[in-house]
N, C-alpha and C positions, 0 to 999 in steps of 0.2 A: 590331701587336706593338711594345712599347716598346723603346727603345734598350738599356736595362739588360738586359731579358730576352734580346734578340738577342746582346748581349755575352756573357752567360753560356752561350749555346749553343756558342760557339766558343772560349771562354777558361776557364782554370782559376785559381781563387783561389790554390791551392797553388803553381802556376807563377809567378804574379805576386808572390808573397811570397818563395818560396824561390830563384828564379832570380837576382834581383839580389844576394842574399846569397852564393849559390854562386859567382857570377862574381867577386866581390871576395875570395874565399878564395884565398890563394896556391896556385899550381899544385902545388907539392910536397906540400902538405897535402891537396889534392884527390886526388892519386894515392894517398896513404896511406889516405884514407877509402875510395876505390874498391877498393883492394887488400883491405881488411878486409871489404868487402861481397861479394866474390866467393864464389860457392858453386856447388854442382852445378846448380842451377836458374837461374842467371843467365848471360846471354849476355855473354861477355867483350868482344865488339865493342861492345855497348851501354855497358858500363862504361867502356871507353876513350873513347867519345864523351862520356860524362858528365865524365870527368876533363879532357878537352881543352876542353869547353864554350865554343864560339865565341860571341861576342856577336851577338845578333840584334836586329832592330827590335822584334819581339814577344817578350815573356818566355815565351810558350807554346812557342816554337820553340827555346829553350835547353835543352840536355840537363841534367837534374837527376836525381841518383840517388834512387830510392825505397828506403825501409827494408825493404819486403817484396818478394820476387821475384815480383810479380804484375803483370799488365797489360803496359805497354811495356817494363819492365825484365826480363821473363821471356823466355827463349828460346822460339822457336816460337809466337808469339802471333798475328802478323798477317803476311800476305804483302806484301812491299814491292818485289817484282821487277816491273819494267816490261818484260815480255817477252810476246809474243803467246801463248805456251804457258801463261802463268800467268793464265788467266781462268776464271771459273766455279769450281766445286768441283774442287780439284786437290791432289795431293800436293806438299808444299813442305818446306823446311827453313830454319832460321835462318841468319844470315850465317856464323857460325862452324861450321855444319854439325854441331852437337852434337845437335840435336833435330829430328826429323821430325814433321810434323803435317799435318792436312787443312785447307786454307784454303777458306773459303766463297766468297771473291772475290779478285781480284787488284788491284794498284795501278792498273792502267789503268782498270778499271771504277770504282774509287773516284774517280779524277780526272774521268772522264767524267760521273759523277753530280753532282759539285759544280760 
């Protein structure tokens, strides 16, 4: 497998374009944007992470808000709890406890697989 193909498996072009721009936006403007993006289907905890956006070595690890409340920006999408009871298919909820969902796997299983 080529290096480019391997890079695309683990990285997002969107993140590598948007993250450097988002990090350079002043914090007060990031908070204004995040406040306007809040809605019933967005997890406020994720939006706060977007507004704070800590600098990371890899642009894919920087929190950047999405315009649509789907995927990572949507409440109740993926189980991120590292707890022994959160393995296999289980009932889970987002960090702000606004939405409940059925997760197919837990964070421990994803870490063990990688």
